[in-house]
NUSEDO-778619 format. One line per field, with one value per residue: residue number from 0; x, y, z negated of N, C-alpha, C in turn. Coordinates in nm, 4 decimals, m for minus. Example, Ala and Ser with C-alpha at 12.3 -4.5 7.8 and 13.67 -1.06 7.14 Angstrom:
% residues 2
num (0 | 1)
n_X (1.3190 | 1.2850)
n_Y (m0.5690 | m0.2250)
n_Z (m0.7800 | m0.7080)
ca_X (1.2300 | 1.3670)
ca_Y (m0.4500 | m0.1060)
ca_Z (m0.7800 | m0.7140)
c_X (1.3200 | 1.2900)
c_Y (m0.3300 | 0.0030)
c_Z (m0.7800 | m0.7870)
//
This chain:
% residues 56
num (0 | 1 | 2 | 3 | 4 | 5 | 6 | 7 | 8 | 9 | 10 | 11 | 12 | 13 | 14 | 15 | 16 | 17 | 18 | 19 | 20 | 21 | 22 | 23 | 24 | 25 | 26 | 27 | 28 | 29 | 30 | 31 | 32 | 33 | 34 | 35 | 36 | 37 | 38 | 39 | 40 | 41 | 42 | 43 | 44 | 45 | 46 | 47 | 48 | 49 | 50 | 51 | 52 | 53 | 54 | 55)
n_X (0.7877 | 0.6258 | 0.4774 | 0.4208 | 0.2555 | 0.0413 | m0.0489 | m0.1388 | m0.3671 | m0.5332 | m0.5750 | m0.3686 | m0.1541 | 0.0524 | 0.1638 | 0.4166 | 0.5892 | 0.5431 | 0.6042 | 0.8709 | 0.9544 | 1.0391 | 1.1875 | 1.4649 | 1.5754 | 1.8229 | 1.8208 | 1.6719 | 1.6194 | 1.4757 | 1.3304 | 1.2829 | 1.1246 | 0.8986 | 0.8101 | 0.7501 | 0.5447 | 0.3538 | 0.2974 | 0.1862 | m0.0428 | m0.1786 | m0.2536 | m0.4585 | m0.6660 | m1.0012 | m1.1259 | m1.3200 | m1.6576 | m1.9352 | m2.2180 | m2.4096 | m2.5360 | m2.4819 | m2.6254 | m2.8819)
n_Y (m0.6709 | m0.3735 | m0.2563 | m0.4741 | m0.6287 | m0.4562 | m0.4545 | m0.7180 | m0.7051 | m0.5708 | m0.7519 | m0.7841 | m0.9732 | m1.0486 | m0.8179 | m0.7012 | m0.8420 | m0.7346 | m0.4686 | m0.4111 | m0.4048 | m0.6397 | m0.7625 | m0.8818 | m0.6801 | m0.5068 | m0.2558 | m0.0803 | 0.0423 | m0.1158 | 0.0747 | 0.2792 | 0.1356 | 0.0852 | 0.3484 | 0.4300 | 0.2481 | 0.3287 | 0.5890 | 0.5254 | 0.3778 | 0.5741 | 0.7444 | 0.6092 | 0.5806 | 0.6417 | 0.9515 | 1.1478 | 1.2116 | 1.0511 | 1.1762 | 1.0087 | 0.7674 | 0.8653 | 0.7863 | 0.7297)
n_Z (m1.2682 | m1.2513 | m1.0407 | m0.8741 | m1.0401 | m1.0655 | m0.8040 | m0.7833 | m0.9405 | m0.7715 | m0.5779 | m0.3999 | m0.3618 | m0.1867 | m0.0890 | m0.1331 | 0.0263 | 0.2708 | 0.2556 | 0.2261 | m0.0257 | m0.1512 | 0.0352 | 0.2331 | 0.3823 | 0.5344 | 0.6303 | 0.4826 | 0.1566 | m0.1367 | m0.2840 | m0.0939 | 0.0855 | m0.0709 | m0.1165 | 0.1468 | 0.2031 | 0.0139 | 0.1062 | 0.3559 | 0.2786 | 0.1316 | 0.3353 | 0.4647 | 0.2934 | 0.2180 | 0.1368 | 0.1391 | 0.0533 | 0.1898 | 0.3682 | 0.4368 | 0.6732 | 1.0014 | 1.2183 | 1.1438)
ca_X (0.7797 | 0.4957 | 0.4051 | 0.3703 | 0.1421 | m0.0700 | m0.0980 | m0.2144 | m0.4982 | m0.6115 | m0.5843 | m0.2639 | m0.0442 | 0.1615 | 0.1962 | 0.5577 | 0.6565 | 0.5193 | 0.6419 | 1.0134 | 0.9822 | 1.1082 | 1.2475 | 1.6102 | 1.5991 | 1.9413 | 1.8016 | 1.5919 | 1.6250 | 1.3435 | 1.2600 | 1.2346 | 1.0147 | 0.7813 | 0.7646 | 0.6867 | 0.4182 | 0.2601 | 0.2544 | 0.0982 | m0.1709 | m0.2471 | m0.3095 | m0.5753 | m0.7697 | m1.1122 | m1.1343 | m1.4371 | m1.7848 | m2.0203 | m2.3536 | m2.4989 | m2.5140 | m2.5196 | m2.7151 | m3.0159)
ca_Y (m0.5473 | m0.3128 | m0.2352 | m0.6028 | m0.6704 | m0.3681 | m0.5038 | m0.8400 | m0.6660 | m0.5242 | m0.8597 | m0.7629 | m1.0555 | m1.0611 | m0.6889 | m0.6685 | m0.9054 | m0.6540 | m0.3293 | m0.3943 | m0.4036 | m0.7599 | m0.8258 | m0.8736 | m0.5875 | m0.4259 | m0.1217 | 0.0018 | 0.0013 | m0.1500 | 0.1976 | 0.3458 | 0.0552 | 0.1089 | 0.4857 | 0.4313 | 0.1751 | 0.4138 | 0.6964 | 0.4652 | 0.3449 | 0.6992 | 0.8034 | 0.5369 | 0.5775 | 0.7341 | 1.0400 | 1.2349 | 1.1455 | 1.0483 | 1.2265 | 0.9018 | 0.7213 | 0.9698 | 0.7329 | 0.7034)
ca_Z (m1.1906 | m1.2771 | m0.9151 | m0.8267 | m1.1219 | m1.0289 | m0.6758 | m0.8079 | m0.9917 | m0.6581 | m0.4803 | m0.3008 | m0.4092 | m0.0901 | m0.0271 | m0.1413 | 0.1387 | 0.3900 | 0.2336 | 0.2086 | m0.1678 | m0.1934 | 0.1511 | 0.2415 | 0.4921 | 0.5061 | 0.6859 | 0.3930 | 0.0167 | m0.1900 | m0.3231 | 0.0265 | 0.1379 | m0.1536 | m0.0893 | 0.2792 | 0.1919 | m0.0596 | 0.1972 | 0.4554 | 0.2168 | 0.0969 | 0.4573 | 0.5142 | 0.1901 | 0.2438 | 0.0210 | 0.1473 | 0.0293 | 0.3082 | 0.3527 | 0.4816 | 0.8098 | 1.0958 | 1.3204 | 1.0889)
c_X (0.6385 | 0.4130 | 0.3451 | 0.2503 | 0.0208 | m0.1316 | m0.1798 | m0.3537 | m0.5907 | m0.6278 | m0.4804 | m0.1395 | 0.0753 | 0.2068 | 0.3448 | 0.6361 | 0.6434 | 0.5687 | 0.7909 | 1.0519 | 1.0580 | 1.1717 | 1.3987 | 1.6481 | 1.7162 | 1.9278 | 1.7315 | 1.6062 | 1.4852 | 1.2636 | 1.2040 | 1.1183 | 0.8869 | 0.7236 | 0.6923 | 0.5513 | 0.3133 | 0.2089 | 0.1565 | m0.0403 | m0.2478 | m0.3117 | m0.4338 | m0.6869 | m0.8765 | m1.1320 | m1.2565 | m1.5647 | m1.8712 | m2.1590 | m2.4562 | m2.4660 | m2.5640 | m2.6195 | m2.8560 | m3.1017)
c_Y (m0.4915 | m0.2973 | m0.3659 | m0.6474 | m0.5827 | m0.4138 | m0.6295 | m0.8086 | m0.6231 | m0.6319 | m0.8500 | m0.8424 | m1.0548 | m0.9286 | m0.6577 | m0.7319 | m0.8210 | m0.5106 | m0.3067 | m0.3983 | m0.5257 | m0.8302 | m0.8144 | m0.7855 | m0.4983 | m0.2837 | m0.0273 | m0.0500 | m0.0366 | m0.0252 | 0.2697 | 0.2690 | 0.0781 | 0.2483 | 0.4924 | 0.3595 | 0.2598 | 0.5269 | 0.6427 | 0.4393 | 0.4702 | 0.7641 | 0.7320 | 0.5253 | 0.6815 | 0.8192 | 1.1326 | 1.1550 | 1.1586 | 1.1060 | 1.1221 | 0.8645 | 0.8268 | 0.9199 | 0.7040 | 0.8272)
c_Z (m1.2037 | m1.1501 | m0.8643 | m0.9091 | m1.0947 | m0.8978 | m0.6905 | m0.8583 | m0.8788 | m0.5515 | m0.3714 | m0.3391 | m0.3157 | m0.0323 | m0.0311 | m0.0271 | 0.2647 | 0.3750 | 0.2272 | 0.0625 | m0.2154 | m0.0750 | 0.1442 | 0.3596 | 0.4580 | 0.5588 | 0.5895 | 0.2505 | m0.0309 | m0.2286 | m0.2010 | 0.0883 | 0.0608 | m0.1291 | 0.0450 | 0.2762 | 0.1207 | 0.0286 | 0.3017 | 0.3962 | 0.1775 | 0.2182 | 0.5074 | 0.4105 | 0.2226 | 0.1199 | 0.0236 | 0.1244 | 0.1554 | 0.2736 | 0.3935 | 0.6244 | 0.9081 | 1.1995 | 1.2717 | 1.1024)
//
């Protein structure tokens, strides 16, 4: 699975167990679990460059 090997490169060996990607959850397909996990992770990635510490 390409996604799993990509996750291993990032040090995320166990992420599929938490995303629904490899679980036996009958409420969600593996594809939907992966999509939801990707959306979640995209929302917490820092994308703006910092101007520096505001308290300095």
